Each structure stands twice: as C-alpha cells, then as structure tokens.
N, C-alpha and C positions, 0 to 999 in steps of 0.2 A: 814603286809606282810607275806604271807606264805612261809616257806622255800621250797627250791627246792632238795638240796641234804642232807640226813642225814647220818652222819658218825656214824658207831655203833661199839660196842665191842664185836662183834662175834668172836667165836675161830675158824674162818674157814683158817687162815693164818698158815704157818710153823712157824712164829717168835712169840716168847713167850712175851707177853705184861703184866706185872703185874697190879694190881690195883694201887700201888703206881705210876705207869708211866703214868697212863691214864689222869692225869690232863695236863701233857706236852703234851700227844698225842692229846688231845681236841685242845689245841692251835695249834698244827701242822695241825690238821683237818681244823681248820678255815682258817690258813694262806696259807699253802702249798697245801691242797687239795681241798679248795675251797667249803667246806661244810659250810651251813649256819646254820647248826643244828647238835647238838651233842646228842646222845642217851647215857644218863648215865644209865647203865643197872644193875637193882638189882634183876631181875628174875633169880633165882636159882644161884645166883652169889654174891660173898663176897665183894661187893663193899662198901668202907667206906662211912658212911652216911654224911661226911664232902665234899665229891666229888663234888656235883653240887655249894656248896658255893666257895671252892677251885678253881673250874674253873672260876667262877665270878671274884673272886680277881685277880687271875693270868692274867685274860683278861683285867682288868681294870689296871694292872701295865703295860700292853703293850699297851695301848690306842686301844685295840679292842672293837670296840662299841657293847657291849653284851646288849641284850636287844632291839636293834634297827635293827641291821642288822644280829645279830648271836644270838643262843639261844641254852639253855640246856634243854632237854626233857627228864626226867628220865622214865624209864620203871619200873613199880613197881611190886612186887609180886602179883599173883593172890591169894585172901584169900580164894579160895576153894582149892588151891593147896599147899600153904605154911603158915606157921604160921602168925597170924593176927598182932603179934607185929612186924614183918618185913614190914608189908603193911603200918602200922601207922607210923613207923619209917622213911620210904621212903618219905611218905608225909610231914612229918615234915623237912626232908632235903630238899625238894622243896621249903616249905615255908621259911626255913632259907634262902635259896639262894636268893629268891626273895627279903627278909628283906634287905640283903647285898647290892642287886643291887638297891634297892629304896633308901636306905641311901647314897650310894657312887656315884651312877650313874644316880638316878632319873629315872631308868627303870625297866622293868618287864624282867628278864632273863627267867624265867619258865612261858611259856604261856599254855603248853599242858604238860598232863601227860598220858602215855600209859599203858593200862591196857591188858596184854597178856592173850592168850588163852581164850578169852570172848567166853561163851557158852551160858549163859542165860542172860536174860536182867535184872533180879534182882541185878546181880552184878554190872552192869553198874549204876543202880540206887543207890546202897549203896555207891560205891566210888565216884560218881560225887557228892552226897550229903555231904559226908565227907569232899571233897576237899573244897565245897563252905563254909561249917560252920567252918572249921577250919580256913580257909582263913579270914574270916570275923571276927573271934575273934581276930586274930593276928592284922589285920588291925586296928580294932578299937583301941586296947589296945596300940600299938605302934604308932598309928597316922600315917600310910602311906596309899597311895592309894591302891585300892583294885579291881583290874579288875580279872573278873573269870578266874580261871585256867580250862581249859576245858580237859575233860577226851577223850582219843583217844581209842575206841575199837579195839583191835587187833583180828580180826577174822582169825583162821589158821587151818580151819576143813572144808574139801570140802563140807559136809553135812549142815554146818552153812554158808558159804558163799553164797550158793544159796538163803539164807534167810536173806541177808545183809540189807535188808529194815527195817527188825524188830529191828535190833540193833541201825540204825540210829533213827528211830522213838522214841525209848526208851531213848535215849540221848536227843533227840529234846525236848521230854515231860517233862524231867527233869529239863532242862535249861529254860525252859518256867516257870516251876513250882517256880523257883527264879528269874524270869525276868531278866534272863541273857543279853536279847537284843543283840545277837550275830549275826553277818551277815554271817559267815561261820562256818562250822563245818569240823572236819577232821576225817576220818575213815582209819584203817590200814587193808591191806590185805596181809595176809603172805603165802608165798609159800611153805617154807621149812617144817613145821610141818604138812601142809595138803599134802604135797607128801610123807612124812613118814608115814601117816596113810592111804592114798589113792592111792599113785602111782603118776608118772608125768602126765598122760594124764587127769586123774579125777581132780587133783589140777589145773592144768592149764586151763581146761575147766570151772571149778568153779569160777576162778579168772576172765576169760575174761567175763563170765556171770555176775558176781558182779559189774564188771565195767560198764556194760551197764545199769544194775539195779539202780546203783547210779545216773545216769543220770535222770531215771524216777523219782526217788525220790526226786531229787534236784528240778525238775519241780513241784511235788506235794506240796513240803513245801515252795517252793519260798524261798529257802536257798541254798547259793553257798557251795555245799559238795566238800570238796578237797581230793581225795584218794591217799593215801601213799601205794605204793607196796613194801613189804619187800622181796628181793631176792638176792642170792649170785652170786657165780661163775659157779658152775657145772650147767648143763641145768636142772637136777633133782630139784635143789633149784632154778630155774628160769632162770639162766645164764646170768642176764642182766648185771652183773659185770664183764662178760668175754670178754676180748678184741676181740677174735674171733666169739663171738656169739651176741655180744650187738646190731649189725646192724639189725639182724633178731629178735632179742627178744623185741625190742621197738615196731616193728610192730606188734609182736604177742599180747603185753599188752598195746596196746595204751589207753590212757584215764587217766593217771597218772598224778598228781601234783607234788609229792614227791616221791622220790625213795631212797632206802638205798645204802649207799656206805660202804661196810662191809670191813672186814679187809684183806682178802687175795689180793682184788685189789689194795690196797695200798703198801702191803709189798712183795708180791709173784710174781709181774710183774714190768716190767721198768716202770720209770715215764711217758716215751712216750707213753706207751701202756695205763696207767691210764688216760693220758690227754684225749687220743681218747676216752675212756668210758667216761669220763666226758663229753665232747664236744658232743658225741652222744646222751647221756641221756638229757643234758640241751635243745638240739634241737629238743626233742620230746615230752617235757612235754606240757600238756593242749591239746593233740589232741583228736578227737572225738573217743569214744570206739567203737569197731568192733561190728557189729549187729550178734546175735546169738539167733536161735529159742529156745522157750522153750523144745522141745524135746531133747535138749542137756542133760536135766537133767538125762534122762534115760541113756545115754552113761555115765556120771559121776557115776551113781549107779552101773551099770554092770562093768565099768572098776575099781572101787574100790573093788569090790566082789573078781573078778579075780584076783586082785592084793594080796588082803589079803590072799587068798587060798595059792598063790605061797610062799609069804613070810612065811606063817606058817609052811611050810615045813622046812625051814632053819632058823628059828628064833633062836634055840639054838646055832647053830654054829656062828651066827651073833653076839650074845651076848657073845660068849666065845672069839671071835677074838676083840670085841670092848674093851675089858678090856686093850688091849695093846696100843690105840690110844692116843697118847700124848695130854694133854690138854695145849691150849696156852693161855687161860685166866683163872681168879680165880674163876672159876664156881664150884659150889657144884657138887659132883660125880653124874653121870647119875643113880648110884644104889640108890641114895637118892632121886634124882629128875629127873626122865625120862619121858618117854611117854608109852602110853597103846592103841594097837590096838584091838579093838573088832571085834571078828569074831564067828558068832553063839553065843554059850553060853560061849566062852572062852575070856580070856583078855590076850593078847600077850603083854609082858613088853619089851619095847625096849629102847635104848639110845636116847638122844635128837638127832635132826635132822643132826647137822654136824658130830658127832661121827659116826651115822648110816650111813651117806653117804659114810664117809670115808671108813667104814669096808667094805662095799660092793666092793670098788675099790680093797680093799686089798685081798678079796675073788675072784678077777680077772673078777668080773661083775659090770659094771657101773650100778648104780641103776635105771638108765633111762629105762634099758632092762628088768625090772621087769613088765613091761606092755606086755610083749611077748604075753601071753596068750589072752589078749584083741586084739591085732594086728591079731592074727591067726584067732580068732573068727569073727573078723570084715571082714577079707578076705573071710572066708567061707560064710558069710551071704551077701557079696557082698555090704558092706557098707564102705569099706576103704576110697574110695574117699570122702565120706561124712564126716567121720572124719578129714580127710585132709583139707577139707574145713575150718574146724573150727581152727585146728591146722595146719597151711599150712607149717610150717618149721619143722615139726617133722622129716622129713627124713635128714634134715640138721644136726639136733641134734643128731640123731644116727649115721651119718657118723663122726661127730666130737667125739662122745663116742667109736667109733670104734677102736681107737688107743688106748684105755686103756682096751680093752677087750681081755682076755687072757684065751681061752677056755680051754687049757689043765690044767690051774691051778684052773679054776673053776670046772672042773670035778674032781679034785684031792682033793679040799677043801670043795666043796659041792657034786655034783654028776654029772652024764652022763644027766640025765634028764633035767636040767636047760639048759644045753648047747644046746641039741637038740631044746629045744623050742626057744632059742635065735637065733640059726643059721636058723631056719625056719622062724621066723619073720623077720631077716634079709634079707633072700632069697626073701620073698614077696615084701619088699621095695627096692630089687635089691642093697643091700649094701654089700660091701666086706669088711671084717676085714683085718687089718694088723697092730698088735700092733708095736709101737714105739721101736726099737731094744734095746736100753739101758733099757727102762721101763720093757720090758719083761724079760731080764737078772737078774734085780733087784728082780723082784716080784717072780723069780723062785728060789731065796735064801732060804735056811732053817737054822735057823729060820728066818721069814721075818720081824718080829717085829723091829729089828735095822734099817730096812731100809723103814719104813713107812714114815718118813719125806722126806726121799730122793725121794721116788715115788711121793709124794706130790708135791715137788719143781719142777718136770718135768710137772706135769698137771697144776702148777700155783695156786693150792689151797689144803687145808687138806680135806675138805670136804663140 
C-alpha cells in the first residue's frame, strides 16, 4: 500500500518541536492527523539516529500496525552536500528500525528512503546500491526477511524537474540491476527549494510539467510510478496545506499520489481547518495531471531569470533579516547548510526555503510577488493569458497574499523600486491590496524581530 499523507518535520510552524519530542509527535501524526507515513528527517537536521527505531517501538507499544498501514520514511543527507558519515549513519538507522520491526512485529517499517536535493543520477545509483547491499548483509546475518528499501529521489529544482524522466530511469535501471522486482516506484517533487531558486511561477510550472511527464514514463516502463508532492502553507511553497488555498491548489497540482502534511497546518490552524485540508487532499489523490505543452519550458527559464535578477538586488538585506527568524526544529543553521542561487557568474547564498520565505514576509513582501517582473513582461508581450492558462489560480494566490503586503514597510526595508514593480503587477491583474490591520501595526514596530512569531501566527505559518 502506498501512503497518501506524509507528516513531516518541517520548521514552518510557530510551535517549537524538539528532536526529543518527535517520537511522540510521530504517534500523534498516525493517530490524530491520519498520516500513514512519517518523514524522519536528517537533512541538515540534528535528528537522533535512534529515532526510526524509537518510533517503531513506541508504535508497537500502542498497537499501531506499523509496517502494515503506517510507515517511517527517513530523509537522509545528500552526500554531495553533507558529510558522508551522516549519510551512512542514517541508512544504518533505517536498517535498525527494520530489524526491530521484523523482530517484534514481523513487518517492514521502513520501505522507502528519501534522497533530497537530487541533481545527478550518479548519486541515485550510489545510494540505492548502498541501501541494497547494506540490507542484504544485515538480513543474511540476522536471518530476517529482506525486501528492498527503495530510494525516493526528491527533485527540487525547476531546471531538474523538467527532466524528471532521467531520474526515474536511473532508479529503474539500478533496481533492475539487483532484480528488485518492484511493481511501483515513488518520486518526490519539491516545491519549496524550487521556488527559492526560481520563484513561484517557474517552480509551479515545472511541477505541473513533471507530473505530466511522469505519466508518460509510467507507460514507457510499464511501471506504476507514484508521485509525492512536497508543499507547505504559503502559496510560494505550494499552498496545498493552507485551509484557504487547498481547494485551488489541488486543482493546480493534479496527479499526486502522496502529499506532505507539514508542521504549520498541524499546529498553527484549528483542528477543524486541518480536517478540511486533510479531506480535500485525500479526495484529490490520483487524479489525471493537467496537460501542458513543451513551450512551457521557455516560460520556466524566463521566469527563473527575471526572478533571480530581482532577488539579487536584495539578497544582502534578506540574509541580514534571516538571522532573526526563529528556528522551530533542531536544524543545522542555514549559515552552515543553506541554499545557492546561480546568476550569471555569481553564487547567491540564501537561507533554506522556510527561513527565506519567512524573511520576505518580514520585509513586507510576500515572496510570491517576486515574480512581478515576469508578470509585467508577459503583459507587455500579450502572453499573460497564456500564462494564466497554465497557472489558472495565480490571481487568487496573489489576492490571498495581498493581505500580507505592506508597501511602505517594503519601501523602508528594501526600496521604492520593488514596490513600484509589485504595484504594477497587481494593477495588471486587477488586484487591490489591503493589509490586515493588526498585521500592519505589528510589522511597523521597530525592531520587528520580537514580533516575527506573532506575525506568523496571523498568517497561520512561519514560512
């Protein structure tokens, strides 16, 4: 059975959850939030290596059928970005969890392992081979069953998402090399990092395009490929966890089999609102993806370029304010493990997606609006309707974000130019902005840093 809802450990909520609390949180996710899969996250995060095993044993003590209806899916560090010892230790953590689940329950709690920031196929091959070889040694020596743990490549870059078929084929070939005999495969499409590096329009289009390409590869390989979409609450990060946006976002990103349930939707909205999100997501699983033409790739490239030039102008200010965004999980600081935006011959260093997103809100600019230049250019070229055909709900997303847009603060903390561009784009789409009164009063306070969480509570998410 392929899980449908994956509860994650993203730091996008205003509530602090320590690594020590995450085992109990996993149980709550299975029972209260209806997730059938937990992401035990090691990417840039100080998660104890015993966590997957501890979740298994805690679930056993509560008669939760882990390995039958519920699963633990670790997200390992990428060996190209973090120390290899952390990769190896995380794989061992997954193997140990399975040893305990086989020994005490006769089930396999860990069936999949997520590889984040997948950019090259050689890393897929390396990690999948390691998983299979390590598993076989343990299974043979401990005399327990050995079902292949499958790697899930997490692709989270617009320029990579449009080549999703290459990553699927690479994984397929490696699994065949070991006679894995699998009936299905999973691939993970990440919105947040793609948006951080390319903006909302480019990242949204690339995911819509990838979902369609997966169907084509599915037919080519005669393999049931199950896409996971990783999205949060702000529209910049997909909006699919947002009670006010979920109805439109499930239409925009049709074709997913599994979807993430991140922290903010569990802790920063009412349980009634959560249940609405949960129900809407479950009712839209497995739909046919939307059709997009190959010419969308040119839009992705153009939107990316314009977004990066705009961001480059303000990146130093973003990084300065980002230092004050509170962390609500035990992640490594973004100064040690951040992100990079490539622009011409420059490397722009940025925080990870959630801190990056939260920072733009503090600056008075919802990050969705960083596509202003592309909107203006599309209008000048008379192709704005063509863009809207592919992203039909972009106007509603901008209308939603307008309540958090405070232009006089943006002008003060950034400059007048960005305000003029955003206002121009809003005029093109016929959108009026009127910030929430309390939100505007809080963001005007100097220094604003003590009020960052209060602003986030009003939004219903940190970033």
